[in-house]
Every structure is written in C-alpha cells, then in structure tokens.
C-alpha positions in Angstrom: 109.0 129.9 79.0 109.0 126.1 78.8 112.5 125.9 80.4 111.3 128.1 83.3 108.3 125.9 84.0 110.6 122.8 84.0 112.9 124.5 86.4 110.1 125.5 88.8 108.7 121.9 88.7 112.1 120.6 89.7 112.5 122.8 92.7 111.8 121.1 96.1 108.6 122.3 97.8 108.9 124.1 101.1 106.9 123.0 104.1 104.5 125.8 103.5 103.9 124.5 99.9 103.2 120.9 101.1 99.9 119.5 102.0 99.3 117.9 105.4 100.3 114.4 104.3 103.6 115.5 102.9 104.2 117.7 105.9 103.7 114.7 108.2 106.1 112.6 106.2 108.8 115.2 105.6 110.6 114.5 108.9 111.2 110.9 107.8 112.8 112.2 104.6 114.9 114.7 106.5 116.1 112.0 108.9 116.9 109.8 106.0 114.5 107.1 107.2 112.8 107.1 103.8 113.9 108.5 100.5 110.4 109.6 99.6 106.8 108.6 99.5 103.5 108.9 97.6 100.5 109.2 99.8 96.9 108.6 98.6 93.7 109.1 100.6 90.5 107.8 99.1 87.0 106.9 100.1 84.9 104.3 98.3 83.9 106.8 95.6 86.9 108.9 94.8 90.4 110.0 95.4 90.4 112.7 98.1 94.1 113.6 98.1 97.4 112.6 96.5 100.7 114.0 97.8 104.4 113.3 97.3 107.4 113.9 99.4 111.2 113.3 99.0 113.0 111.7 96.2 112.4 108.8 93.7 116.1 108.6 93.3 118.6 109.9 95.8 121.5 109.5 93.5 119.9 111.6 90.8 118.0 113.9 93.2 114.9 113.1 91.2 111.8 114.3 93.1 109.1 111.8 93.9 106.0 112.2 91.6 102.6 110.6 92.1 102.9 108.2 89.2 106.3 106.7 90.2 106.4 102.9 89.9 107.6 100.9 92.9 109.1 97.4 93.3 106.8 95.8 95.9 108.3 92.3 95.9 107.0 90.2 98.9 105.0 93.1 100.4 102.2 92.1 98.1 101.5 89.1 100.3 100.8 91.4 103.2 98.4 93.4 101.1 96.6 90.3 99.8 96.4 88.8 103.3 95.0 92.0 104.7 92.4 92.2 102.0 91.4 88.6 102.4 91.0 89.0 106.2 88.9 92.2 105.6 86.6 90.1 103.4 86.4 87.4 106.1 85.5 90.1 108.7 82.7 91.4 106.3 81.4 87.8 105.9 82.1 87.8 102.1 84.7 85.0 102.3 85.3 82.0 104.6 88.8 80.8 105.3 87.6 77.2 105.4 86.1 77.4 101.8 88.1 75.8 99.0 90.0 78.4 96.9 88.1 77.0 93.8 84.8 78.5 95.2 86.2 82.0 94.5 88.7 81.1 91.8 87.3 78.4 89.6 90.6 78.1 87.7 92.0 76.3 90.8 89.5 73.4 90.6 91.4 70.1 90.8 94.6 71.6 92.1 97.0 69.1 93.9 99.9 69.8 96.2 102.9 67.7 97.1 102.7 65.9 100.4 105.1 67.6 102.9 106.5 64.2 104.0 106.6 62.5 100.6 106.8 65.0 97.7 106.0 62.2 95.2 102.5 61.9 96.7 99.9 64.5 95.7 96.7 65.5 97.5 94.1 68.3 97.5 95.3 71.6 99.2 95.0 71.7 103.0 96.5 69.5 105.6 97.9 66.3 104.3 95.7 63.2 104.8 98.3 61.9 107.3 98.4 65.1 109.3 94.7 66.2 109.5 93.9 69.4 111.2 97.3 70.5 112.6 97.4 73.7 110.6 93.8 74.6 111.1 94.0 76.3 114.6 96.9 78.4 113.4 94.9 79.7 110.4 92.0 81.0 112.4 91.5 84.7 112.5 91.1 85.9 116.0 89.7 89.4 116.8 92.2 90.9 119.3 89.3 92.9 120.9 87.5 89.8 122.0 
C-alpha cells in the first residue's frame, strides 16, 4: 500500500486536478518558460492557498513541492527594496533617516570616500559631493 501511495504522489496532476493558480502557470511550464513554481496567497492573518506546478528538477523529473528551497541570489535586493518602499508609503520609515534609527547595530558606521578610499565618512553623499545622490533616491508616486 505504501508503494502505491508513493506512485500516486509522483504522478503529474492533470489540469482538472490543479487549482486556479497552478492552472494559470501551467502554460509557462508547457512552453518551457519556467521549470516550475510554488505559488502562495495570503492575507495579513493566514495562508489562503498554496499550489505547485512543474518540476523542481527537469533532469530528474522531480515534481515541484511546496517546501522546495530556492536559490534567490540578488533577487533578495528587489524584495528588500520593495518592502522598504512600502514602509515609506505607509509612513513607517523615512528614506532620509539614518539606518541606525531602525538598526542600532549600524551606529557609527563609516564608508570609504568614492574619490579617496583611504578617507572614511558617515554613510550618505561624501562631504565633497553633497546632495548629488539625493534627488535620485527620492520615491516618486507614478500616479501623481
């Protein structure tokens, strides 16, 4: 009986067996745009749905499962930046505040001057180059 359950678990789901998230993503797997995906829908209180589609390993034909681990690499910067800007929009964080206001461990941090790496100064524009980065760091609402 145990072998039968393992065999059934390894069989790919048909479109009729998939939930709406997996059904929406299945064409991307079929067109080999993605190997597989784990989709999660949540609200502030609980997980509403978790679905998987495709493969965790194409070579091994290993199906995707909800607890697969993924190598995120530099994409984590995108998530962090998005989360920070959401906090700015909600008024919970100000871009102009020093990092140490929110992360006290950063108190007293120094950075190398971009023109002379042997000089150190507090984070932000170098004393010789005041304000040039500031306009580019401002968040602008595209709606107005």
